[in-house]
C-alpha positions in Angstrom: -41.9 -50.4 -147.1 -44.0 -51.9 -149.9 -43.9 -55.6 -148.7 -45.6 -56.9 -145.5 -46.8 -60.0 -143.8 -49.5 -59.8 -141.1 -47.9 -62.5 -138.9 -44.8 -60.3 -138.5 -46.9 -57.3 -137.3 -48.3 -56.6 -133.8 -52.1 -57.0 -133.5 -54.4 -54.6 -131.7 -58.0 -54.6 -130.7 -59.8 -52.3 -133.2 -63.0 -51.6 -131.3 -62.5 -53.1 -127.9 -65.8 -52.2 -126.4 -67.8 -53.6 -129.4 -65.7 -56.4 -130.9 -63.4 -59.3 -130.1 -61.5 -58.6 -133.3 -57.7 -58.4 -133.2 -55.7 -57.3 -136.2 -52.5 -55.7 -137.4 -53.0 -52.5 -139.3 -51.3 -51.3 -142.5 -51.8 -47.5 -142.8 -52.0 -46.5 -146.4 -52.6 -42.9 -147.5 -56.2 -43.6 -148.4 -57.0 -47.0 -146.9 -56.6 -49.0 -143.7 -55.7 -52.6 -144.4 -56.2 -55.2 -141.8 -56.6 -59.0 -141.1 -59.5 -59.3 -138.6 -59.2 -62.4 -136.5 -61.9 -63.7 -134.1 -62.3 -66.8 -132.0 -65.2 -69.2 -132.4 -68.5 -67.7 -131.3 -67.2 -64.2 -130.8 -67.2 -61.0 -132.9 -68.7 -57.6 -133.2 -72.0 -56.3 -131.9 -74.2 -54.3 -134.3 -72.5 -51.1 -135.2 -71.8 -48.6 -138.0 -69.2 -46.0 -139.2 -69.0 -43.3 -141.8 -66.4 -45.0 -143.8 -66.9 -47.7 -146.4 -65.9 -51.3 -145.4 -64.6 -54.1 -147.6 -64.4 -57.6 -146.3 -63.0 -60.8 -147.9 -63.2 -64.0 -145.9 -60.0 -66.1 -145.9 -60.8 -68.6 -143.1 -63.8 -70.0 -141.3 -67.5 -69.1 -141.5 -68.6 -65.5 -140.7 -72.1 -65.0 -139.2 -72.7 -61.7 -141.0 -75.4 -59.1 -140.8 -75.6 -56.1 -143.2 -78.6 -54.0 -142.7 -81.1 -56.7 -141.9 -79.6 -59.3 -144.2 -78.1 -62.1 -142.1 -76.0 -64.9 -143.8 -73.3 -67.4 -143.1 -70.4 -66.4 -145.2 -67.7 -69.0 -146.2 -64.2 -68.3 -147.4 -64.0 -66.8 -150.9 -66.9 -64.4 -150.4 -66.6 -60.6 -150.5 -68.8 -58.2 -148.6 -69.2 -54.5 -149.4 -70.6 -52.5 -146.5 -71.5 -48.9 -147.5 -70.9 -46.0 -145.2 -73.3 -45.8 -142.1 -74.9 -49.2 -142.8 -75.5 -51.3 -139.7 -73.5 -54.5 -139.6 -72.0 -57.2 -137.5 -69.4 -59.9 -138.2 -69.1 -62.8 -135.8 -67.3 -66.2 -136.0 -69.7 -69.1 -136.3 -69.5 -71.6 -133.4 -67.6 -74.2 -135.5 -64.3 -72.3 -135.4 -62.3 -69.1 -135.7 -62.4 -66.7 -138.6 -59.9 -64.4 -140.4 -60.9 -61.9 -143.0 -59.3 -59.0 -144.9 -60.8 -55.8 -143.6 -60.3 -52.6 -145.5 -61.7 -49.1 -144.6 -61.2 -45.7 -146.1 -59.4 -43.2 -144.0 -62.1 -40.6 -143.8 -62.8 -42.1 -140.4 -60.8 -44.4 -138.1 -61.2 -48.1 -137.7 -63.2 -47.6 -134.5 -67.0 -48.2 -135.0 -70.0 -46.7 -133.2 -72.7 -48.9 -131.5 -75.9 -49.2 -133.5 -77.9 -47.4 -130.7 -75.5 -44.5 -130.4 -75.4 -41.3 -132.5 -72.4 -40.4 -134.6 -69.9 -38.5 -132.4 -68.3 -35.2 -133.5 -65.0 -36.9 -134.0 -63.7 -40.5 -134.3 -61.7 -42.3 -131.6 -58.4 -43.7 -132.5 -57.5 -47.3 -131.6 -55.3 -45.9 -128.8 -58.1 -43.6 -127.5 -60.5 -46.6 -127.4 -58.0 -48.8 -125.5 -57.3 -46.0 -123.0 -61.0 -45.3 -122.4 -61.7 -49.0 -121.9 -58.9 -49.3 -119.4 -60.1 -46.2 -117.5 -63.8 -47.4 -117.5 -64.9 -44.4 -119.5 -66.6 -46.6 -122.1 -68.6 -49.7 -121.3 -67.7 -53.1 -122.6 -70.7 -54.1 -124.7 -69.4 -57.3 -126.2 -71.2 -60.7 -125.7 -74.7 -59.8 -126.7 -75.8 -58.2 -123.4 -77.2 -55.1 -125.1 -80.5 -55.3 -127.1 -80.5 -53.3 -130.3 -83.7 -52.0 -131.8 -84.4 -52.1 -135.6 -85.9 -48.6 -135.4 -82.5 -46.9 -135.7 -81.9 -43.2 -135.8 -81.0 -40.7 -138.5 -77.3 -41.4 -138.5 -77.6 -45.1 -139.2 -78.9 -47.1 -142.2 -80.8 -50.3 -141.5 -83.7 -50.4 -144.0 -83.5 -50.7 -147.8 -79.9 -51.9 -148.0 -79.3 -53.8 -151.3 -77.5 -57.2 -151.5 -73.9 -56.6 -150.4 -72.6 -60.2 -150.6 -70.4 -61.4 -153.6 -69.4 -65.1 -153.8 -66.1 -64.9 -155.7 -65.0 -68.6 -155.5 -66.3 -71.7 -154.0 -63.6 -72.1 -151.4 -60.0 -70.9 -151.5 -58.8 -74.5 -152.1 -61.0 -75.0 -155.2 -59.3 -76.3 -158.3 -58.1 -73.6 -160.8 -60.4 -73.0 -163.7 -59.1 -72.8 -167.3 -59.2 -69.1 -168.0 -57.8 -66.0 -166.4 -60.4 -64.2 -164.2 -60.0 -60.6 -163.0 -63.1 -59.2 -161.3 -63.4 -55.8 -159.8 -66.3 -54.7 -157.6 -66.5 -50.9 -157.3 -67.7 -49.2 -154.2 -67.9 -45.4 -153.9 -64.6 -45.0 -152.2 -62.7 -48.2 -152.9 -62.8 -51.3 -155.0 -62.1 -55.0 -154.4 -60.5 -57.2 -157.0 -60.3 -61.0 -157.3 -57.6 -62.4 -159.6 -57.4 -66.1 -160.6 -54.3 -66.5 -162.8 -53.8 -70.1 -164.0 -51.4 -69.3 -166.9 -49.2 -66.4 -165.9 -49.7 -62.6 -165.7 -47.9 -59.4 -166.1 -48.8 -55.8 -165.0 -46.3 -53.1 -165.4 -46.9 -49.4 -164.8 -44.7 -46.3 -164.5 -47.1 -44.5 -162.2 -50.0 -46.2 -160.3 -53.3 -44.4 -160.9 -54.6 -45.3 -157.4 -53.3 -46.8 -154.2 -53.3 -50.6 -154.6 -52.8 -53.3 -152.0 -52.5 -57.0 -153.2 -52.7 -60.1 -150.9 -51.3 -63.3 -152.3 -53.9 -66.0 -151.6 -52.1 -68.8 -153.5 -49.1 -69.2 -155.8 -46.4 -66.5 -156.0 -45.7 -63.0 -157.4 -42.5 -61.4 -158.5 -43.0 -57.8 -157.5 -41.2 -54.6 -157.9 -42.5 -51.4 -156.2 -40.3 -48.4 -156.8 -36.8 -49.6 -156.4 -37.6 -52.6 -154.2 -38.1 -56.1 -155.4 -39.4 -59.3 -153.7 -40.7 -62.8 -154.5 -44.0 -62.7 -152.6 -45.4 -66.0 -151.3 -48.9 -66.8 -150.0 -50.1 -64.4 -147.3 -47.6 -61.8 -148.5 -48.8 -58.3 -149.1 -47.8 -55.8 -151.8 -48.5 -52.1 -151.1 -48.3 -49.8 -154.1 -48.7 -46.0 -153.3 -50.5 -43.9 -155.9 -48.0 -42.5 -158.4 -45.4 -45.2 -157.8 -43.9 -47.4 -160.5 -44.5 -51.1 -160.2 -44.3 -54.5 -161.9 -46.1 -57.7 -161.0 -45.2 -60.9 -162.7 -46.8 -64.4 -162.2 -44.9 -67.2 -164.0 -47.0 -69.4 -166.3 -46.1 -72.5 -164.3 -47.3 -71.1 -161.0 -51.1 -70.8 -160.8 -51.8 -67.8 -158.5 -54.8 -66.2 -156.8 -54.7 -62.6 -155.5 -57.1 -60.4 -153.5 -56.6 -56.7 -154.3 -58.0 -53.4 -153.2 -57.6 -49.9 -154.6 -58.7 -46.4 -153.7 -61.1 -44.4 -155.9 -60.8 -41.0 -157.4 -63.7 -39.9 -155.2 -61.8 -41.0 -152.1 -58.6 -39.4 -153.2 -60.4 -36.1 -153.6 -61.6 -36.3 -150.0 -58.2 -37.1 -148.6 -55.7 -34.5 -149.9 -52.2 -33.6 -148.8 
């Protein structure tokens, strides 16, 4: 099914021993696509994972750490976390947060604590929940564990470049005059921000990558394969690689979209 809404999906704890985050999960062929939600003052302890992580904040202020770079991240900012880089995302004390959370499928969505070595294989969400319930893994949420900046050979802490990209000054900001389409390319995936004040059309007989669009504001008339839908804010359009699609934004409906896509590199690592 190419059309989704997170509020119609069941949420799960992604890494229950390290994070308060709850999210539905859309399983693409190449990408996991989630909406991480955290209550005020809660979030993830310092951790890492071998897959690349894309974050786009849609609600509240994130108290973010990437490497050693700590910032308060408002809605409208994108964060690119490279593989194995130490990071943490917590809700500021002033309210809850929600952010789009995308990982490539070379690993699961379950992270590894910053002071632990990379295991031979990843836990699934179900594995982590079962192990927590059985007392086989320790609940480390809440800041009770002190993490060293010395690290180990599996984790990257030092020398991490700037990973923060302010895309817009608040998601309720007035529309600007011109069309803006900005893509930020990681190694395995890319994030796109679309501001479309005067209409837009994208038609393709065969998608070159896996694409997932999230409607931030406005509306999109979408066709994916043989299915069509008028997609409202918070609606999601999933386009598998190789699928025909059409996206139309009427000129009288200013629209903003957040998009992600897989890369050729990632597609080469995940084969049939």
